N, C-alpha and C positions, 0 to 999 in steps of 0.2 A: 758894541753889539747888544749889551744889556739895556742901554737906553733905547735902542730900536725895538727890542722885545717889549719893553714897558710901554712904549708908545702904541705898539700894535695891540697889546692887551687892553690899553685904555680905550682904543677905538672900538673894541668889541661891544662896549656898552651902548654908544649911540647907534651902532650898526644894528644890533639886536632890537633896539627900540624902534628903529625905522622899519625893520622886518615885521615886528608885531603890529605896528600902527597900520601898515598897508594891509596885512592879512586880516586884521581884526575887522576893519570897516568893510572889506570886500565880503568876508564870510558872514558878518552880522546882517548885512543888507540883502543877502541872497535869500530867495524864497525857500520854504520848506524847513524852517528852523526847528528847534527842539519842542517848541509849543505845538507846532503842527504835527510833529512826530508823535507826541503824546496823545493829541486829539485823534490821530489815526489809530493808535493803539486802543484807545477807549472805544472808538466806533467799531473796531474789529473784535474786541473781547467783551463787549457789552457790560454785563453787571459786574464781572470780576474786576475790570479796570476801573469802573466808576466807583466801586466801593472803597478803593484806596483813598479817594479824595472826599468821601462822604463825611459830613460832620454830624450836626444834629438831625439832618434829614437824610433819608435813604437815597441811594442812587436813582431808584425809580421815581421818587418824588422830585428830585432835582431835574431829571430828564423831562418829567411832565411839566414842571414850571417853565423849562426852556422851550418846550413845544408851544405852551400857551403864549409865551412872549413872542415866539416866532410868528404865531398867528396874528399878533398885534402889530407885526411889521418890523420887529427888531432883528437885526442881522449882526453876526460877528465879523470882525476884521480878518479872521483866520479861515482859510479854505477848509471845508469839511466840518466846520463847527456848528452848522445850523442844526438846531434841535438840542444843543447842549446848554445848560443854564449858565448865565453870565458869572455867577458865583464860582462855578467850577473853573471857567476860563481864567478868572482872576487868580485863583489859587494855583493853577498851573503856571501862570506868569510869575507869580511870586516865588514859587519853588525853583524856577530856573533863573530868577533874577531879572526877568523881563518887565517887572513892574517899575524899573528904573530907566531913565533915558539912556541912550547909547553912550554918550560921553561919560556919564557917571559909571556905567559898567566897565568902560575901558580903563578909567583911572583906578577903579577898584582892582581890576586885574593886574595893572602895572604895579600898584602898591603891594599886592600880595606876591607878585613875582620877585619884587626887590628883596623879600625875605624868604624866597624859595618856597612859597606856599602856592602850589599849582591847583589847589582845589580838589573836588571830588568829581568822578565821572557821573554824568546825568543818568546813565542807564546801566552801569555796572556796579554801582554802590561800593566803589573802592576809590582810594586816593589815586590821583593821576601819577604821582611819584612811584607808588607801589606797582602800578600797572607797567610803567616804563621800565622799572628795574626788573620786573619779572620777564619782560620780553627782550630786554637788552642782550642777554647771553646768546640768544638765537641769532639776532642781527649782527652782533659782533663776530660770532663764529663765521657766518656767511661772508660778511664784508672783509674781514682780515684774511681768511684763507683764500678767498677768491682773488683779492688784490695781490697777495703775496705770490700765489702760483702763477698768475698772469704775468707779473713782472719777472719772476725767476725764469720763466720759459721764453718770454717775448724778447727780453734784452739780449741774451746770448744768441738766440735765433736771428734776431735782427742784425747783430754784429756779423754773424756768419754769412748771412745773405749779402751784406754790404761788401765783405771781403771777397766773396765769390760771385759778385754781381754778373748776371748773364750766364752763369754756368747751369748745368743740368740740375744741381742741387737747388739753386735759386728759383728756377722755373717750376720744378716739381713742388717745392715747399710753398711757393706762391699759390699754385693751383689748389693745394690741400687747404691752405688758410682761407682762400676765397670760398671754397665749398663749406668749410666749418662756419664761416661768417654768415653764410646764407641760411643756415639752419636756425630757426627761432629757438631760443633757450627753453621755452615751455614745451615745444614739440620734442626736443631732445630729452627733456625730463620725463615726458610720458613714455618715450621709447625706452629709457633706462628702467622705468617702473615695469614695463611689459617684459623686458628681457631679464632683469636681475632682481626684481623685488616681488616675485611671486605673481606677477600679472599674467604670464602665460607659460614661461619657460623655466627660469631658475629662480630660486629664492635665496640668493646669497647675501642680500642686504636687507635691513629693515625698511619698512615703508613709511613709518611715521615717527615723529618725536626726535628730540635732540639726544636723548640717552634712553636706556632701557628702564623699565619700572623698578627693577631691583638694583639700580645703579648705586644707591647710597649704601647698600650692604656689601659692595665689592671692595677689593683692595685697591691700592693706588694704580698699579700697572693695569689691572683689568678695567678700571674706570677709564683710563686714558684710551685703552684699546676699544672699549665700548663706544666712547665718544667719537673716535676717529671712524669707527665702523658705520656709525649713523651719518657721518658727514660726507662719506665718499660720493654717493649719488647726487645729493643737492649741490655740492661744490662742483662736481663734474658737469652738471647741467648749466651752471652759471659761468664757468670759465671757458666753455667750448667756443663761444662766440666772442670772447674778449681778446683772443690772441692776435687776430688779424690787424686791427687798427694800431695797436702798440708795436707790433713787430715791424710793420711797414714804416711807422714813424721813426723807429730806431734805425732801420736800414737807411732811409732817406737822409736822416740827420748825420749818420756816419759818412755816407757817400758825399754829402755836401762838405763836410769837414776834411775828408781825405783829399779832396781836390784843391785845397787852399795852399797858399804859398808856404806857410810855416811847416806843413807836412813835407813838402818837397825839400825844404831846407834841412829838416831833420834827417831825411833819407840821404841827402847829399853828404851829411856829416858822418855817415857810416853807421847810424843807429840801426839795430835789428828791427825787423818789421813789428815784432811783438811789442818792443819798447815804444815804437812810434805810435802804435795803435792804442795801447793802454796807458802810456805815459803822457801823451800829448792830445790825441784825438778824443779819447774817452771822456775826459772831464768837460770838454767843450760840447761834444755831441749829446751828452746826457742831460744837459740843462733843459732842453725843450721837452725831454721825456719826463723829467722830474716835475716840470711845471704842471703836468696833467695828473700828478699823483693825488692831490687832495680831492679833485673832482671825481677821479676813478674810485677812490675809497668811499666817498659819500654816496656815490651812485650805487655801488655794490652793497653798501650798508643798508640803504633804505629803499630807493626806487626800484633797483634791479632785482630785489629779492621777493617781491610780492607774489608773483605767480609760483615761484619756487616754494614759498612758504605754504601756499594753498595746496599744491600738488603733493608735497611731502608732509603735510600736516604739521608744519613748524610754526608755532605761534610766536611771531616776532613783531618788531616795530612796524614793518611794512604792512602786515595784515592789520595790526592795531590801528594805524593811521587810516587805512582804507575803510575799515568798518566804522571808525569814528566819523569820517566824512559822509558816509552813506546815512548814518543814523543822526547826523548833526549833533554829535556829542562834543560841544564846543570846548569844555575844559580839556578833553583829551586831544582835540585838534590843535589848540593853541599850545598845550604842553609839549606835544611831539614836535610842533614847529619850532618851539623854543630850543628843544634839545638838538634838533636837526641843524638849526642855524648856528648854535653854539659850537657843535662839533665841526661843522664846516669851516667856521672862522678859525678855530684852533688848528685845524688841519692845514689851513693856508699858512699859518705861522710855522708849523712843523715843516712844510714844504720849503719855506725860506731858509730854515736852519739846515735842511738837507743840501740846499745849494752850496752853503759854505763848506760842508763836508766834502762834496764832490769837487768843488773848485775853491780852494782857500783864498784865491785872489779876490773873490767877491767880498766886499765889506759893506754891510748894510748900515754900519754906524755913520758913514758919510752921507747917507741919504737923508733928505729932509722930511720924508713921509712919516 
């Protein structure tokens, strides 16, 4: 088993490299890069933005020279840059590293990533590592609690539905789950805000933030209570639509296993139903459920939390990655992609380890992968 884990850990390096190669060249060749973003800011903020790059000449003089050159027929390769002096464009390119060819920028990034140097944000004036570490508690809270609650509810519910297949409990719970699944998470989040966060009726829960402003001055128990108090509404909005898929998957997996020959043999030997269900069926039926755990966790951790973070003013990785993509903040984009990919690959390994816990008969050491 140790050899298998080491092989999987070794495969993380080339896999991450492939992820970064693909995303780097797609993103770098997309229009509207950081140079265009800064040009747009300069055009929108006039003197204030131009003065940031002014050297021996004032911003007005540089703009005037650019207009004179434009009148002579010179045009910039960047959209919206007409009228800006070429010296200013070159300084912006150098500031963002675009004075180098694309392959040189890529190898510079990979070399820095090899020593865990993820650079500085283009527009936030902070290190990417510091930004990710600041946002990580929010995303971890949302992802861990959401995944944990969904699994804790869906698995027992799915088993109960499989045992009582076709009963009134099965039909009523299926109807309830389908209705919940049809409600978009962001819409349910808005409803919770209106009902319980001072939107219109009650103000039982806070509307924004992971903790209160005076959290650091509280004792241990009040800190935990304050944190959980802030998490109730965001987590409720994220888990409401996550029960249906996992519950039906658990139910169908158990029904499929219950109908197999080994279950009939166990019953014929006189084993009680509980022993048959949890001693034989459970470990076989749970394999397909566990297989989706890494994807469910990563989805809840990053992609599924964006709207929740916006609605409840939670500044997490989902919002950070979205804003970086909109602003073309390349160091933040690639840094978050690196963290997302790394966590996803590690979670796949964790999923394999959970396989062996659920069913000890599985031996990854005999695999050649």
